[in-house]
C-alpha positions in Angstrom: -82.6 15.3 -99.3 -82.0 19.5 -100.9 -80.0 21.6 -99.0 -78.4 25.2 -99.1 -76.4 27.2 -98.1 -77.0 30.0 -95.8 -75.1 32.7 -93.3 -72.7 30.1 -95.2 -74.1 26.9 -93.4 -75.8 24.0 -95.1 -79.1 24.1 -94.6 -82.4 22.3 -95.1 -85.3 24.0 -96.5 -88.6 23.2 -94.7 -91.5 24.4 -97.0 -95.5 25.0 -97.3 -97.7 27.2 -99.4 -97.1 29.6 -96.6 -94.3 29.5 -95.0 -90.3 28.3 -95.8 -87.9 27.5 -93.1 -83.9 27.0 -93.2 -82.7 24.0 -90.8 -79.2 23.9 -90.1 -77.4 20.6 -91.5 -73.8 21.6 -90.5 -74.6 23.0 -87.1 -77.3 22.7 -84.2 -79.8 21.8 -84.0 -80.8 25.0 -85.3 -83.4 26.8 -87.3 -81.5 29.8 -89.1 -84.7 30.9 -91.2 -88.3 31.7 -90.6 -90.3 33.4 -93.7 -93.4 34.0 -95.6 -93.0 32.9 -98.9 -91.6 35.4 -100.8 -91.4 37.4 -97.6 -88.3 38.6 -95.3 -86.4 36.3 -92.6 -88.1 37.5 -89.2 -85.2 35.4 -87.1 -82.0 37.5 -86.6 -78.8 37.0 -88.6 -75.4 37.0 -86.6 -72.9 35.2 -87.8 -70.3 37.3 -86.2 -71.7 37.0 -83.3 -69.9 35.5 -80.7 -69.3 34.9 -77.1 -66.0 33.4 -75.8 -66.1 30.4 -73.4 -63.2 29.9 -71.1 -60.8 27.4 -72.9 -60.5 30.4 -75.3 -63.5 28.7 -77.7 -66.0 30.6 -79.6 -69.8 30.0 -78.3 -71.6 31.2 -82.2 -74.8 32.3 -81.9 -75.7 32.4 -85.7 -79.5 33.7 -84.9 -82.5 31.7 -85.0 -83.9 29.6 -83.1 -82.0 27.3 -80.8 -82.4 24.7 -78.3 -80.4 25.3 -74.6 -80.5 23.6 -71.4 -81.0 25.6 -68.0 -79.9 26.9 -65.9 -77.6 29.4 -67.5 -74.2 28.8 -66.5 -71.2 29.7 -68.5 -69.5 27.0 -70.2 -72.0 23.9 -69.5 -75.3 26.2 -71.3 -72.9 27.5 -74.0 -71.5 23.9 -75.0 -70.1 24.1 -78.7 -73.0 23.2 -81.0 -70.7 23.3 -84.0 -70.8 20.1 -85.8 -73.1 18.7 -88.5 -77.0 17.0 -87.4 -78.3 14.2 -87.8 -81.8 15.3 -90.5 -84.1 12.7 -91.1 -86.9 13.9 -93.1 -91.0 13.4 -93.6 -93.4 14.9 -95.7 -93.7 17.9 -93.3 -91.6 17.6 -90.9 -88.0 17.6 -90.1 -86.4 15.5 -87.5 -83.0 17.2 -86.0 -80.1 15.2 -83.7 -77.4 16.7 -82.7 -74.0 14.7 -81.1 -73.8 14.4 -77.3 -72.6 17.1 -75.7 -68.8 15.9 -74.1 -69.1 18.1 -71.2 -72.7 17.6 -70.3 -73.8 14.1 -71.2 -76.8 15.7 -72.7 -78.4 15.3 -76.0 -80.0 17.9 -78.0 -82.8 16.9 -80.8 -86.1 19.0 -82.4 -88.5 17.9 -84.4 -90.1 20.2 -86.4 -93.1 20.4 -88.5 -95.7 22.2 -90.8 -99.8 22.3 -89.8 -101.0 21.5 -93.7 -100.4 24.9 -95.8 -100.9 26.8 -92.2 -98.4 29.5 -91.4 -98.3 27.4 -88.5 -94.8 25.6 -87.1 -94.4 23.2 -84.4 -91.1 22.6 -82.4 -90.7 19.6 -80.6 -87.6 20.6 -77.9 -86.0 17.3 -76.4 -83.0 16.8 -74.0 -81.8 13.6 -73.7 -79.2 12.4 -70.3 -77.2 10.0 -72.3 -74.1 10.1 -68.9 -73.8 8.1 -66.1 -75.3 10.5 -63.7 -78.8 12.2 -62.4 -78.7 15.5 -64.2 -81.5 18.7 -62.5 -82.3 20.7 -65.9 -84.6 22.3 -67.8 -85.4 22.7 -71.6 -85.2 25.9 -72.6 -86.2 27.4 -76.4 -84.8 30.5 -77.8 -85.5 32.9 -80.5 -83.4 35.3 -81.8 -85.3 37.7 -84.2 -84.7 40.8 -85.8 -84.2 44.0 -84.1 -87.0 47.2 -85.4 -89.9 45.6 -83.7 -91.7 45.1 -80.5 -92.2 42.3 -78.2 -95.5 41.7 -76.5 -95.4 40.2 -73.0 -98.8 38.8 -71.8 -99.4 39.4 -67.7 -101.6 37.9 -65.2 -104.7 39.1 -65.5 -105.9 36.2 -62.3 -108.3 37.8 -59.7 -106.7 36.8 -56.2 -108.5 39.2 -54.0 -105.2 40.6 -51.7 -103.4 38.2 -52.7 -100.4 39.3 -55.5 -100.9 37.8 -59.7 -98.0 39.1 -60.8 -94.0 38.5 -60.4 -91.2 40.2 -62.6 -87.5 38.6 -62.6 -84.9 40.8 -63.8 -80.7 40.7 -64.2 -78.7 42.8 -62.8 -78.1 45.0 -66.5 -82.0 45.2 -67.0 -82.8 49.1 -66.0 -86.4 49.7 -65.4 -86.4 53.2 -66.6 -85.6 52.0 -70.0 -87.6 54.6 -72.2 -88.2 51.8 -74.6 -89.8 49.6 -72.0 -94.2 50.2 -71.7 -94.4 48.1 -68.2 -98.2 47.9 -68.7 -100.8 46.3 -66.1 -101.9 43.7 -69.3 -98.8 44.0 -71.2 -95.6 44.0 -70.8 -94.0 46.4 -74.1 -90.5 46.0 -75.5 -89.5 47.9 -78.5 -85.9 46.7 -79.9 -84.5 49.8 -80.3 -81.9 49.2 -77.4 -78.0 50.3 -77.0 -77.2 48.1 -73.8 -78.9 44.4 -72.8 -82.0 44.5 -71.0 -84.2 41.0 -69.3 -87.3 40.7 -67.9 -89.0 37.1 -67.2 -92.2 36.4 -65.1 -94.5 32.9 -64.8 -96.9 32.7 -67.6 -100.4 31.2 -67.2 -101.5 33.4 -70.2 -99.0 30.6 -72.1 -98.4 33.1 -75.4 -95.7 35.6 -76.3 -95.3 37.9 -79.4 -92.8 39.7 -81.5 -94.1 42.6 -84.1 -91.5 43.4 -87.1 -92.7 45.3 -90.3 -96.5 44.2 -89.9 -95.8 40.5 -89.0 -97.0 38.9 -85.9 -94.6 36.3 -84.6 -96.3 34.0 -81.9 -95.0 31.6 -80.1 -97.3 29.5 -77.4 -95.9 26.5 -74.9 -97.4 25.6 -71.9 -98.0 26.7 -68.5 -97.9 24.3 -65.3 -98.8 26.8 -62.3 -98.1 23.4 -60.0 -94.0 23.1 -61.3 -91.3 25.0 -61.0 -89.3 27.0 -62.6 -86.1 28.4 -63.3 -85.2 32.0 -62.4 -87.5 32.7 -59.5 -90.2 30.9 -61.3 -90.0 32.0 -64.9 -91.5 30.1 -67.9 -91.3 33.1 -70.1 -88.0 35.6 -70.5 -87.4 38.3 -73.1 -83.6 39.0 -73.6 -82.8 42.5 -76.0 -79.9 44.0 -76.6 -78.2 46.4 -79.5 -78.8 43.0 -82.1 -81.6 41.4 -81.5 -84.5 39.6 -79.4 -85.0 37.0 -78.2 -88.2 35.5 -77.1 -87.4 32.2 -74.3 -89.7 29.9 -73.2 -88.1 27.4 -70.3 -90.3 24.2 -69.6 -90.6 22.9 -65.1 -86.9 22.1 -64.1 -86.8 18.2 -63.9 -84.6 15.9 -63.0 -83.1 13.6 -65.8 -82.2 10.2 -64.6 -79.5 8.2 -67.3 -81.4 7.4 -70.2 -84.6 10.0 -69.8 -85.8 12.7 -71.8 -87.9 15.9 -71.5 -89.3 17.2 -74.0 -90.7 20.9 -74.1 -93.0 21.8 -77.1 -93.8 25.4 -78.4 -96.4 26.3 -81.2 -95.5 29.2 -84.1 -98.1 31.3 -85.5 -97.8 34.3 -88.1 -99.9 36.9 -89.0 -100.0 39.4 -91.5 -101.3 43.1 -92.0 -101.1 43.7 -87.9 -101.0 47.2 -87.0 -97.9 48.1 -84.7 -98.5 47.6 -81.1 -97.5 51.1 -79.8 -99.4 51.6 -76.3 -101.6 48.7 -74.3 -104.7 49.4 -75.9 -103.4 48.8 -78.9 -101.9 45.4 -78.4 -105.5 44.4 -76.7 -107.0 45.6 -79.7 -104.5 42.8 -81.7 -105.0 40.3 -79.6 -108.8 40.1 -79.9 -109.0 40.8 -83.6 -107.0 37.7 -83.8 -108.6 35.5 -80.9 -105.3 34.9 -79.7 -106.5 34.0 -76.8 
């Protein structure tokens, strides 16, 4: 199994004719790089971005893609993932397994596979309860992307007569008057030029999120269950942004894991080139139609 250094971490490459990924081996489970062959890494690179835990240890974000378990709580959610992981390769995939988290009894793993030679990736995230008691949680898949682009967050278009069809979740630090946000009826557009933190969540029956950067569109899809309950006031999709990066996040429904049980959450990633900047709702709609995203 070939390895290479990236952000001073040992990584295992996973490639096809279209894409190149770097999956961390010395920490994780993490995917630290995603790019078209010959192109630039779309993921944020944050080797120095650290959050202090109450015990004094620092949680290193690093950038890229990670797996957490909701709901967010310090220090539980910020369990350190700075130890080597086990990686099992096949021809077009990598299985990555973390040591069991000592504080939570949760074991995290990812199975990352390429779809032929297409610019598509399937990431299957799994949480397994290796502890002695049931644990209520939800798999939470988070992708940190470089600033300078724009997120497209699709809003429900269900026809519900006199009943509401959209719900938005806002965090205390979210400035709804931010000039970098377009609150549209079909799409919320977030330009990643924030100087302070911003976050929004929502139930997402359209089951996808997108981020535009320098002509490339990154799309991530995750199933939505209208009958299930999600954390953060039923948010199955969330977007966080600050002055360093933008995150596209998807969550699985809340589940109570008995000892030995697992919960799996699958994302499909797609990349497109030569996409125009989503300056407004009409342009975003044109992109969606041209690429047949729905």
